[in-house]
C-alpha positions in Angstrom: 103.8 102.9 56.3 106.0 105.8 57.4 108.2 105.3 60.4 110.3 107.6 62.5 112.5 107.4 65.6 114.3 109.9 67.8 117.4 108.9 69.7 118.5 111.0 72.7 122.1 112.4 72.3 122.5 114.7 75.3 120.8 117.6 77.1 117.5 118.1 75.2 119.1 117.1 71.9 117.9 114.1 69.8 118.9 112.7 66.4 115.9 111.6 64.4 115.6 109.3 61.4 112.6 108.4 59.3 111.7 105.8 56.7 113.5 107.8 54.0 116.8 107.2 55.9 117.5 110.9 56.3 118.6 112.3 59.7 117.8 115.5 61.4 118.9 117.0 64.8 116.4 118.5 67.2 117.0 120.4 70.4 114.2 121.3 72.8 116.5 124.0 74.2 117.2 125.4 70.7 121.0 125.6 71.4 122.2 123.3 68.7 119.3 122.6 66.4 115.6 123.5 65.7 113.1 122.6 68.3 110.4 120.0 67.4 107.8 122.8 67.2 110.0 124.8 64.9 110.3 121.7 62.7 106.5 121.6 62.5 106.5 125.1 61.0 109.3 124.2 58.7 107.3 121.2 57.6 104.3 123.3 56.9 106.4 125.7 54.8 107.9 122.9 52.9 104.6 121.1 52.4 102.7 124.0 51.0 105.7 125.3 49.1 106.0 121.9 47.4 102.3 122.1 46.4 102.6 125.6 45.0 105.7 124.7 42.9 104.0 121.5 41.6 100.8 123.4 40.7 102.7 126.2 39.0 104.8 123.8 37.0 101.6 122.0 35.8 100.2 125.3 34.7 103.5 126.1 32.9 104.0 129.3 34.9 107.4 130.9 34.5 108.2 131.3 38.2 111.9 131.8 39.2 111.6 131.5 42.9 109.2 130.4 45.7 109.7 131.3 49.4 107.2 130.5 52.2 107.7 132.1 55.6 105.6 131.3 58.7 104.9 133.4 61.8 103.1 131.7 64.5 101.6 132.1 68.0 101.3 129.4 70.6 98.8 128.7 73.4 99.8 130.1 76.7 99.1 126.8 78.6 100.3 123.3 77.9 100.1 121.8 75.5 101.4 124.9 73.8 100.0 124.1 70.4 100.0 126.6 67.6 96.9 128.8 67.7 97.6 131.3 64.9 99.9 130.8 61.8 100.4 133.4 59.1 102.1 132.3 55.9 103.7 134.6 53.5 104.3 133.3 50.0 106.9 135.2 47.9 106.9 134.2 44.3 109.3 135.5 41.7 109.1 135.7 37.9 106.6 136.8 35.3 103.8 134.7 36.7 100.0 135.1 36.5 98.7 136.4 39.8 95.6 134.3 39.4 97.7 131.2 38.9 99.6 131.9 42.0 96.5 132.6 44.0 94.9 129.4 42.8 98.0 127.4 43.6 98.1 128.8 47.2 94.4 128.3 47.7 94.5 124.7 46.4 97.5 123.9 48.7 95.8 125.4 51.7 92.3 123.9 51.1 93.1 120.6 49.5 96.6 119.3 49.2 98.8 120.2 52.1 98.5 117.5 54.7 100.5 119.4 57.3 98.1 122.4 57.0 95.1 120.0 57.3 96.5 118.7 60.6 97.4 122.2 61.9 93.9 123.6 61.1 92.6 121.5 64.0 94.2 123.9 66.5 95.4 126.9 64.5 93.8 129.6 62.4 96.0 129.7 59.3 96.0 132.9 57.2 98.2 133.8 54.3 99.5 136.6 52.1 101.1 136.6 48.7 104.0 138.8 47.6 105.4 139.1 44.1 109.1 139.6 43.4 109.8 140.9 39.9 
């Protein structure tokens, strides 16, 4: 079982801890840390990035870098969930384009649990860029 807690510090700032014993600050006002909704996007980028790296390693692809960026739109009325998310994958190195496309597709359709949850409210699209 995974557990998490958030402890109020001051203003709209919280210090959160999870089962892994790592801490992260959150700030609903975005003055001193990322907001909780920004952390959701960061989690999505990390989750799908992890999948892509893992799949490319298994395929023995010679990638030298992987970057995942997210741009998102939120609903106008509360709860202001994400309604559209566009991911941009930037992969460096002499990799097979088909291998990268397969890795991104597998992450999006099968492996990324964060994407699976966000698909309930958001349309997720993606693009792939290659860095020599």
